[in-house]
Structure formats: structure tokens, C-alpha cells
C-alpha positions in Angstrom: -135.3 -5.4 102.0 -132.1 -3.6 101.0 -131.0 -0.3 102.8 -129.1 2.6 101.1 -125.5 3.1 102.1 -125.0 6.6 100.4 -126.5 8.9 103.1 -124.8 12.5 103.2 -122.9 12.1 99.9 -124.0 15.7 98.9 -122.1 17.4 101.7 -118.5 16.8 100.4 -119.5 18.1 97.0 -121.0 21.2 98.5 -117.8 21.8 100.5 -115.7 21.5 97.3 -117.9 23.8 95.4 -118.1 26.3 98.3 -114.4 26.2 98.8 -113.7 26.7 95.1 -116.1 29.6 95.1 -114.4 31.2 98.1 -111.0 30.7 96.5 -112.2 32.3 93.3 -113.8 35.2 95.2 -110.6 35.8 97.2 -108.5 35.5 94.1 -110.6 38.1 92.3 -110.5 40.4 95.4 -106.7 39.9 95.5 -106.4 40.7 91.8 -108.7 43.7 92.2 -106.7 44.9 95.2 -103.4 44.4 93.2 -104.9 46.4 90.3 -106.1 49.2 92.5 -102.6 49.3 94.2 -100.9 49.2 90.8 -103.2 52.1 89.6 -102.4 54.1 92.8 -98.7 53.4 92.3 -98.9 54.5 88.7 -100.6 57.7 89.7 -98.0 58.2 92.3 -95.2 57.7 89.8 -96.7 60.4 87.5 -97.2 62.7 90.5 -93.6 62.1 91.5 -92.4 63.1 88.0 -94.6 66.2 88.1 -93.2 67.1 91.5 -89.6 66.6 90.2 -90.4 68.8 87.3 -91.9 71.4 89.6 -88.5 71.4 91.4 -86.7 72.1 88.1 -89.1 75.0 87.4 -88.7 76.4 90.9 -84.9 76.5 90.5 -85.2 78.3 87.1 -87.3 80.9 88.9 -84.6 81.1 91.6 -81.8 81.6 89.0 -83.7 84.6 87.5 -83.8 86.3 90.9 -80.6 85.0 92.5 -78.3 83.7 89.8 -75.4 82.8 92.1 -77.4 80.8 94.6 -76.2 77.1 94.2 -77.6 75.8 97.6 -79.1 72.3 97.8 -82.6 72.3 99.3 -85.7 70.1 100.0 -89.1 71.6 99.7 -92.7 70.3 100.2 -95.1 70.3 97.3 -98.8 71.1 97.8 -101.8 70.6 95.5 -104.1 73.6 94.5 -106.2 73.0 97.7 -103.1 73.5 99.9 -102.7 69.9 100.9 -99.2 68.5 101.1 -98.9 65.7 98.6 -95.1 65.3 98.3 -91.7 67.0 98.1 -88.7 67.5 95.9 -85.0 67.5 96.7 -82.7 69.7 94.6 -79.0 68.9 94.2 -77.2 71.8 92.5 -73.9 71.6 90.6 -72.4 75.1 90.1 -70.8 76.2 86.8 -67.2 75.3 86.1 -64.7 78.2 86.0 -65.5 80.2 82.9 -68.9 78.5 82.2 -72.4 79.6 83.0 -74.0 76.2 82.9 -75.7 75.1 86.1 -76.8 71.5 86.6 -79.8 70.8 88.8 -80.9 67.3 89.9 -84.5 67.2 91.2 -85.8 64.1 93.1 -89.6 64.0 93.4 -91.6 61.8 95.8 -95.2 61.6 97.0 -96.4 61.5 100.6 -98.3 58.2 100.2 -95.4 56.4 98.4 -92.2 58.0 99.7 -90.0 55.1 98.4 -91.2 55.7 94.8 -89.0 58.3 93.4 -88.6 60.0 90.0 -85.5 62.0 89.2 -84.9 64.7 86.5 -81.6 66.3 85.6 -81.6 69.6 83.8 -79.0 72.2 82.7 -79.5 75.9 82.6 -77.1 78.4 81.0 -77.0 82.1 80.2 -77.5 83.0 76.6 -74.1 83.5 75.1 -72.9 85.9 72.4 -71.9 82.7 70.6 -75.5 81.6 70.2 -75.6 83.3 66.7 -73.6 82.5 63.7 -73.7 86.2 62.9 -74.6 88.9 65.5 -74.3 92.5 64.4 -75.0 95.9 65.9 -75.0 97.6 62.5 -76.6 96.9 59.1 -75.3 94.0 57.1 -75.6 92.6 53.6 -75.2 88.9 52.8 -74.5 88.5 49.1 -75.7 85.8 46.6 -72.5 83.7 47.2 -72.9 83.4 51.0 -74.3 80.3 52.6 -75.1 80.9 56.3 -75.9 77.8 58.4 -77.2 79.2 61.7 -79.1 82.1 63.2 -78.4 85.7 62.2 -79.3 88.8 64.1 -78.8 92.5 63.7 -79.8 95.5 65.8 -80.2 97.3 62.5 -81.2 96.2 59.1 -80.3 93.0 57.1 -80.2 92.6 53.4 -80.3 88.8 52.7 -79.5 87.8 49.1 -77.7 84.6 50.2 -78.8 81.3 51.6 -79.8 81.1 55.2 -80.8 77.8 57.0 -81.5 79.5 60.4 -83.5 82.4 61.6 -82.8 85.9 60.4 -83.9 88.5 62.9 -83.7 92.3 63.1 -84.4 94.7 65.9 -85.8 97.2 63.4 -89.3 97.2 61.8 -87.7 99.3 59.1 -84.4 101.0 58.6 -82.6 103.5 56.4 -80.8 101.4 53.8 -77.6 103.1 52.6 -74.6 102.2 50.5 -73.5 99.7 53.2 -76.4 97.4 52.1 -76.6 98.5 48.5 -79.1 101.3 48.4 -78.3 104.3 46.1 -79.8 106.7 47.0 -80.6 105.7 50.6 -84.1 104.2 50.9 -86.4 103.0 53.7 -86.4 99.2 53.8 -88.0 96.5 56.0 -85.8 95.2 58.9 -85.0 92.1 56.8 -85.3 92.2 53.0 -83.6 90.9 49.9 -83.7 88.1 47.3 -83.1 85.2 49.7 -85.5 82.3 49.3 -85.9 81.3 53.0 -88.1 84.3 54.0 -90.2 82.1 56.3 -87.3 82.3 58.7 -87.1 86.1 58.6 -88.5 87.9 61.7 -88.6 91.5 62.7 -88.7 93.5 64.9 -87.2 91.6 67.8 -85.5 92.6 71.1 -82.0 94.2 70.5 -78.8 92.7 71.9 -76.7 95.0 74.1 -73.1 95.1 72.8 -72.1 97.6 75.4 -72.6 95.0 78.1 -69.4 93.2 76.8 -67.3 96.1 78.1 -68.5 95.3 81.7 -67.0 91.8 81.3 -63.4 93.0 80.4 -62.5 93.7 84.0 -63.8 90.3 85.1 -61.9 88.6 82.2 -58.7 90.4 83.2 -59.1 89.4 86.9 -59.8 85.8 85.8 -56.6 85.8 83.6 -54.5 87.1 86.5 -55.8 84.4 88.9 -56.7 81.4 86.7 -55.0 82.0 83.3 -52.4 84.2 81.7 -52.3 88.0 81.9 -50.1 89.9 79.4 -49.5 93.6 80.1 -48.6 96.1 77.5 -45.6 94.7 75.6 -43.9 98.0 75.0 -43.6 96.9 71.4 -46.1 95.9 68.7 -48.0 93.3 70.7 -48.0 89.5 71.2 -48.1 86.5 68.9 -49.9 83.4 70.2 -49.4 80.1 68.4 -51.7 77.2 69.5 -50.0 73.8 69.4 -52.9 71.4 70.3 -52.9 71.2 74.2 -50.1 73.8 74.6 -49.4 77.3 73.2 -46.4 79.6 72.7 -46.4 83.3 73.4 -44.0 85.6 71.5 -43.5 89.4 72.0 -43.7 91.0 68.6 -40.8 93.4 68.4 -41.1 94.8 64.9 -43.8 94.7 62.2 -44.0 95.4 58.4 -47.0 96.5 56.4 -49.1 95.9 53.3 -51.3 98.6 52.0 -55.0 97.7 52.4 -58.4 99.4 52.0 -61.3 99.6 54.4 -64.5 101.5 54.3 -64.0 105.1 55.6 -65.9 106.2 58.7 -66.4 102.8 60.2 -63.3 102.1 62.2 -61.6 103.3 65.4 -57.9 104.0 66.0 -55.1 104.1 63.5 -55.8 100.6 62.1 -59.5 101.5 61.8 -59.0 104.5 59.7 -60.6 104.1 56.3 -59.2 104.3 52.8 -56.0 102.8 51.4 -53.5 102.8 54.3 -50.5 100.9 55.7 -51.7 97.9 57.6 -49.0 96.7 60.0 -49.8 93.0 59.9 -46.4 91.4 59.1 -44.3 90.1 62.0 -40.7 91.0 61.1 -39.1 90.0 64.4 -40.3 88.5 67.8 -38.9 87.0 70.9 -40.2 83.9 72.7 -41.8 84.6 76.0 -43.0 81.2 77.2 -44.9 77.9 76.6 -48.1 77.2 78.5 -50.7 74.3 78.9 -54.2 74.9 77.6 -55.8 73.1 80.5 -54.0 75.4 83.0 -54.7 78.5 81.0 -58.3 78.7 79.8 -58.1 82.5 79.4 -55.4 84.8 78.1 -55.9 88.5 78.5 -53.6 90.9 76.7 -53.5 94.7 77.1 -52.1 95.0 73.6 -52.7 93.9 70.0 -52.5 90.2 69.2 -51.7 87.8 66.4 -53.3 84.4 66.8 -53.0 81.1 64.8 -52.7 77.4 65.2 -54.5 74.2 66.3 -56.4 73.9 69.6 -57.2 70.8 71.7 -59.3 72.1 74.6 -61.3 75.2 75.6 -59.8 78.6 75.6 -60.6 82.4 75.3 -58.1 84.9 74.1 -58.9 88.6 74.8 -57.2 91.8 73.5 -58.4 94.9 75.4 -56.8 97.9 77.1 -57.6 100.2 80.0 -59.1 102.8 80.3 -61.7 101.2 78.0 -62.9 104.6 76.6 -59.5 105.4 75.1 -58.0 102.0 74.1 -58.7 100.1 70.8 -56.9 96.8 70.8 -57.1 94.5 67.7 -56.5 90.9 66.8 -54.8 89.7 63.5 -55.4 86.2 62.2 -52.6 85.3 59.8 -53.2 81.6 59.4 -55.8 78.9 60.0 -57.4 78.5 63.4 -58.7 74.9 63.8 -59.4 72.2 66.4 -57.4 69.0 66.8 -60.6 66.9 66.5 -63.6 68.9 65.4 -65.9 66.1 66.8 -64.6 66.8 70.3 -66.1 69.5 72.4 -63.4 72.1 71.7 -64.1 75.8 71.8 -62.0 78.9 71.1 -63.1 82.4 71.7 -61.3 85.5 70.3 -62.5 88.8 71.8 -61.1 92.1 70.5 -61.9 95.4 72.0 -61.9 96.9 68.5 -61.4 94.9 65.3 -60.5 91.4 64.2 -58.5 91.3 60.9 -57.7 88.5 58.4 -54.3 89.2 57.0 -53.5 89.5 53.3 -51.6 86.2 53.0 -54.0 83.9 54.7 -54.0 80.3 53.2 -55.8 79.9 49.9 -58.4 77.8 51.6 -58.8 79.7 54.9 -60.5 78.1 57.9 -61.4 79.4 61.3 -63.0 77.4 64.1 -63.8 79.9 66.8 -66.3 82.3 68.2 -65.2 85.9 67.3 -66.2 89.1 68.9 -65.2 92.6 67.8 -66.8 94.6 70.6 -66.4 98.1 69.2 -65.4 97.2 65.7 -65.8 94.6 63.0 -64.3 91.4 61.6 -62.8 92.2 58.2 -60.2 91.5 55.6 -58.9 94.6 53.9 -59.2 95.2 50.2 -56.0 94.7 48.2 -56.5 96.5 44.9 -54.2 97.6 42.0 -54.8 101.2 43.0 -53.9 100.4 46.6 -50.3 99.2 46.1 -51.0 95.8 44.4 -53.2 92.7 44.1 -50.8 89.9 45.4 -53.0 87.3 47.1 -56.0 89.6 47.0 -58.3 86.8 45.9 -58.3 83.6 47.8 -60.3 80.4 47.0 -62.4 79.9 50.1 -63.3 81.1 53.6 -64.8 78.6 56.0 -65.9 79.7 59.5 -67.2 77.1 61.9 -68.3 79.0 64.9 -69.8 82.5 65.3 -69.1 86.2 64.5 -70.3 89.1 66.7 -69.4 92.6 65.6 -70.5 96.2 66.4 -70.1 97.5 62.9 -70.6 95.7 59.6 -68.1 92.8 59.1 -66.9 92.2 55.5 -64.1 90.6 53.4 -65.3 90.7 49.8 -65.0 93.6 47.4 -66.3 94.0 43.9 -68.6 92.1 41.4 -66.8 90.4 39.7 -64.6 89.8 42.8 -61.5 92.0 43.1 -60.4 91.1 46.6 -61.7 88.5 49.0 -62.9 84.9 48.9 -64.5 83.1 45.9 -66.6 81.0 48.2 -67.7 81.6 51.7 -69.3 79.0 54.0 -70.2 80.2 57.5 -71.4 77.3 59.8 -72.7 77.5 63.3 -70.8 75.2 65.7 -73.6 73.6 67.9 -71.0 72.9 70.6 -70.9 76.7 71.3 -74.6 76.6 72.4 -73.9 74.2 75.2 -70.2 74.9 76.0 -69.2 78.4 74.9 -65.6 79.4 75.4 -64.5 80.1 79.0 -65.5 83.5 80.4 -67.3 84.3 77.1 -69.8 87.2 77.4 -73.4 86.3 78.2 -76.7 87.9 78.9 -78.6 87.6 82.1 -81.3 85.3 80.7 -81.0 81.7 81.7 -82.4 79.2 79.2 -83.0 75.5 79.4 -80.2 73.6 77.7 -81.0 70.0 78.4 -83.6 67.9 80.3 -83.6 64.2 81.0 -85.1 61.7 83.4 -82.6 59.3 85.0 
């Protein structure tokens, strides 16, 4: 009789099956644990980003209440039930001289995963007077030949018969339209009206802009020029001539001036140059003496208590101001006799011209006249006088084109064209907003007290 030799052969098989099962179970548990951990980490990542953004929002609130506080800080963050779930660390970079842009870097972390960090960098800046391509305190009229690329605002009424690619806003629900905007006799009109085709971009009424606030900045600008720039006292003659030469500029004292007769609208100007009608306009530099040559990087602001003539090519950032004290009795002007351009328009160059009263384009500007700058006429307007046959002659009265890449702010209506058909002025006018002015306005340029978000990015 034969005996079996295969006793207990099931046991190894069971061990293999059981071991495999245990390995699979542990593997599944490990994967499940990894998935749960991954999910928790993903939630923590999102929480860290939200906490970092809360830090950005907190600093914006702080700017509104204490705009000169640039102190770094670390602050805990709690959920709606009051439990601490993380913290944010704020690293503040103050504005450069002449700028309002504050950079805040917010690092957010959670309590459960302190090594998992999310970082946001944002920039805040005060709204500048250079944020509009046209900013006016008075009523304005944009004719059929005007192409305006940028936002327009008036504290009074706007007649828009041209082409606008940006917003057109008025502080008035309706206004008394007079001869300045083509109404004969005067008539009540909506805050914005006309034959323009982009009426979806028209908005009124909106909050007015305070032009008087610029006057409060003149003392600060003068102090800044005395400490960080160039201060020019009263010349004792006709004023100063500033010629920009890329990254340097020359200053001349204007000893004697000549005149052309030119017309401006009566009742809208201040001082002797602002008087309306056909009058002598002392815009020709007959003789001058060289005062000095300066570097733009060392002289980001020039403040003159006299009239100015400004022209040339700029490589850098600079503001040029003409204003006299006491402010209530002085009316300084700026003449632009030639092109004002940038060395490389693609670079972040910015030029600001600020006149206490008017900014004038001279009679003999180039046939294709170009200005790259932000212009402010605080108590006056930006104009070119009318040169008519009945006002001593029409030489160079009509020029081919005017191109402004920048912005214009004026208290009264700015204008440079007369007559239909054109008798004096520019055949074509193209006014384009320079987007660089939104982020990097000229140094010490007037701003409002409202801080707005300029940029936001996660590192």
C-alpha cells in the first residue's frame, strides 16, 4: 500500500495569497493616505494663496488710512470662527523719489503646513493727473477731425463729434452749452453729447476732479527741486530756455524776446499773455545766455519761478514746472517752440510739463509737430494762438499735423484749430494716451489721494 508524500502542501499557498493580500491592502492604504495628504496639501496651498491675498488687501486698507506707512509686518490670519489658520508676512518697498508706486510682497502660510508658502507681489499707486489723455475743468469740443485714443474727462460738458476709443466722462448730468461748444444761442445739453459714434463709452455724471489740489503740490515741487533737482529763481529777464539732449539738458537765460501777433478767445486767460483778442505774443527768443548743462538722472525735477521755453529729446524721467509765488498773484507760462520727443518711445521714458497758467505751441512749430509728454495747465489752457490775415498775417498759420503721445490736463478749454475750413491750426490731430504714464507718471507729478491696484502677480 502506497502512502501520500504531499501532506501540508496547502499552507505555503495560503501564505503567498495572504501575504499578497496584505501587501495589496497596505499598498491601497498607502495610496489612500498619499491621496488624502495630497488633498490636504492642495487645500493648504489654496489657503496659503488666499492668506497672501488677504495680506495684499490689508495693506491697501492701511494705505488708505496711513499712506506713508511702509513698515514690514507679520500678522496672523483667522477663519470666520476665530481660529488661527495661518499668517502673512508683508515686505514693503517704498516709492522712489518722485513716484507714488508702493510695492508690497505678501507671503502666506498655513498653520498645518508652515513650509508650504505662496507669495504675491502687488503694486499700488495714487491716481495721477496723467491717467487721462484729456482732463479738463471747463467745457470742451472735440471736432470731426479729432481722433482721441484714451480716456477723456471734463468737470463740465463735452461735445464729442470726433472719434474716441476710451471712456468719455463728465461730472455734469447736463450743462449750459454756449459758443465754446458750438451752441448759438446757449442751450441745455447732456453732460456728454454730439455726433460721435462710440456713445457706449460715454458716462455722466461722475465724480469731479479737483484742479485746485495741484496748487498744494507747487511748494513740495519747489522744495524737491531745491534738494533733489534744479531750482531756477526769477531770471530778472524773460525767463529760461530748456533744451533736452537725450540724457542731459541745457539751460539758457532768455534775455530778450520778439513777438508775433496771435489771437485767443477773450475772457478765458490770465495775465498779459492770457488776454484775449489779437495781441503781441512774445514767443521768439532773440537773445539768451547759457547757464549750465545738467544730467537728467541727477535732475528729475526742474522748478522755475519764471516763464519757460522747452524743446528737445529726452532719455529718462523728468518733470519741468513753471510757477511763481505767491500763487494767487503769479501766472507763469510754458512755450513749446519745437518737437518734444523721447530717444526711444519703447523705453519707459516720461516727461511732465506743468505750467501755473498756460502752455502755448508757438507759431513756427514744425509742419509735423509731435509732443511726447504729460501736460498740465493748472489755471489756464493748452493752446496755439490763431494766426489770421486780420491779425498781422497767416505765415505758418496752418501746419500739417499735431501728434500728442501723452496726456493733457487744463483748467479752461484747450484748443489749437480755428475755422471750418481750417484757417489756423493743424490739418490732422492724433492724440494718443501713453500707457507708461499710468504705471510710471513723471516724477513729482500731481496725484489724488486714492490708491489703486496697478499690478498683481504670484511669484
